[in-house]
Each structure stands twice: as C-alpha cells, then as structure tokens.
C-alpha positions as CSV (number, residue, x, y, z in Angstrom):
1,M,26.2,59.3,-70.2
2,S,23.3,60.7,-72.1
3,I,20.4,62.7,-71.0
4,I,16.8,61.8,-71.7
5,H,14.0,64.3,-71.9
6,D,11.0,62.5,-70.4
7,K,8.3,65.0,-71.5
8,E,5.4,62.8,-70.1
9,N,6.8,63.1,-66.6
10,N,8.3,66.6,-66.9
11,K,11.9,65.5,-66.2
12,F,15.3,65.1,-67.6
13,T,17.0,61.8,-66.5
14,M,20.5,60.4,-66.7
15,D,21.2,56.7,-65.9
16,V,24.6,56.0,-64.3
17,D,25.7,52.6,-63.0
18,G,22.1,51.4,-62.6
19,A,20.9,54.5,-60.8
20,T,19.0,57.5,-62.1
21,A,19.7,61.1,-61.5
22,F,17.1,63.6,-62.6
23,V,15.9,67.2,-62.9
24,D,12.1,67.9,-62.5
25,Y,10.5,70.9,-64.2
26,K,7.2,72.6,-64.7
27,I,6.1,74.5,-67.8
28,K,4.4,77.9,-67.2
29,N,3.9,80.7,-69.6
30,D,6.0,79.0,-72.2
31,K,9.0,78.8,-69.9
32,M,10.5,75.7,-68.2
33,Y,11.0,76.1,-64.5
34,L,13.7,73.7,-63.2
35,V,12.3,73.1,-59.8
36,Y,14.2,70.1,-58.4
37,S,17.3,68.0,-59.0
38,E,18.4,64.8,-57.4
39,V,21.4,62.5,-57.6
40,P,21.1,59.1,-55.8
41,T,23.3,58.8,-52.7
42,S,25.5,56.1,-54.4
43,L,26.5,58.6,-57.1
44,R,27.1,61.7,-55.0
45,G,30.6,63.3,-54.8
46,K,31.5,62.2,-58.3
47,G,30.5,65.3,-60.3
48,I,27.3,63.6,-61.6
49,G,25.1,66.4,-60.5
50,K,27.0,69.0,-62.4
51,Q,27.0,66.8,-65.5
52,L,23.3,66.2,-65.1
53,V,22.5,69.9,-64.9
54,E,24.8,71.0,-67.7
55,K,23.4,68.2,-70.0
56,T,19.9,69.3,-69.0
57,F,20.8,72.9,-70.1
58,E,22.2,71.7,-73.4
59,K,19.1,69.5,-74.1
60,L,16.5,72.1,-73.3
61,T,18.2,74.8,-75.3
62,Q,18.6,72.4,-78.3
63,E,14.8,71.8,-78.0
64,G,14.1,75.5,-78.0
65,Y,13.0,76.0,-74.4
66,K,13.7,79.0,-72.3
67,A,14.4,78.0,-68.7
68,I,14.3,79.5,-65.2
69,A,16.4,77.9,-62.4
70,V,14.4,77.5,-59.2
71,C,16.3,74.6,-57.6
72,G,19.2,75.9,-55.6
73,Y,21.7,73.5,-57.1
74,V,20.6,74.2,-60.6
75,K,20.9,78.0,-59.9
76,A,24.5,77.5,-58.6
77,I,25.6,75.6,-61.7
78,A,24.1,78.3,-64.0
79,K,25.6,81.2,-62.0
80,R,29.1,79.6,-62.1
81,S,29.2,79.2,-65.8
82,D,30.0,81.9,-68.3
83,K,28.0,79.9,-70.9
84,W,24.9,79.3,-68.9
85,N,24.5,82.4,-66.6
86,T,23.2,84.5,-69.5
87,I,20.9,81.7,-70.9
88,I,19.3,80.2,-67.8
89,E,17.3,82.8,-65.8
90,Q,17.2,82.8,-62.0
91,A,14.0,82.6,-60.1
C-alpha cells in the first residue's frame, strides 16, 4: 500500500481494497497541520489507520514539511512512537 500526497486537495490518501483512507491537512506559517484522519468502516480494525498515519509522516518528512498533529488519532500514533514523537509536534 502506497501513500499519495494530493496537494491540490490538501490530503494524503491510501487506497486499500477499493476504499480510500486519508489524512487531511492545512498549511499555516510554513507548517502542515494534520487536522483529520479517516479510515472507511470496511477497513477498520485491521491496522490500516496506523499504517496510513505512519506513511503520511514518512512522506511529509521526505518532502521537507514540518508537521503538527491536531487530530487525536494522529497525535496518539506520534506519541507512541520513539521515531515520530520528536519529529511531529503536538497541537
């Protein structure tokens, strides 16, 4: 499963089994605010949300963005990870 950065619509998307999980963001003061994440009901309980968020973190850092987690789920994933808790700020 690969992540796609849809800059036109300010979101990262990941297609899984014909459904799309996504993380929405807003850019303010040169920082990316990760404001909302959603995994379709048919994909829940399979670890897709965690994969989505971690791949989003990887993609945005590769592209040189600094990010702030606003969404509760995104915050939780960042906090639980030794790799991401120092890179992704908390709102």
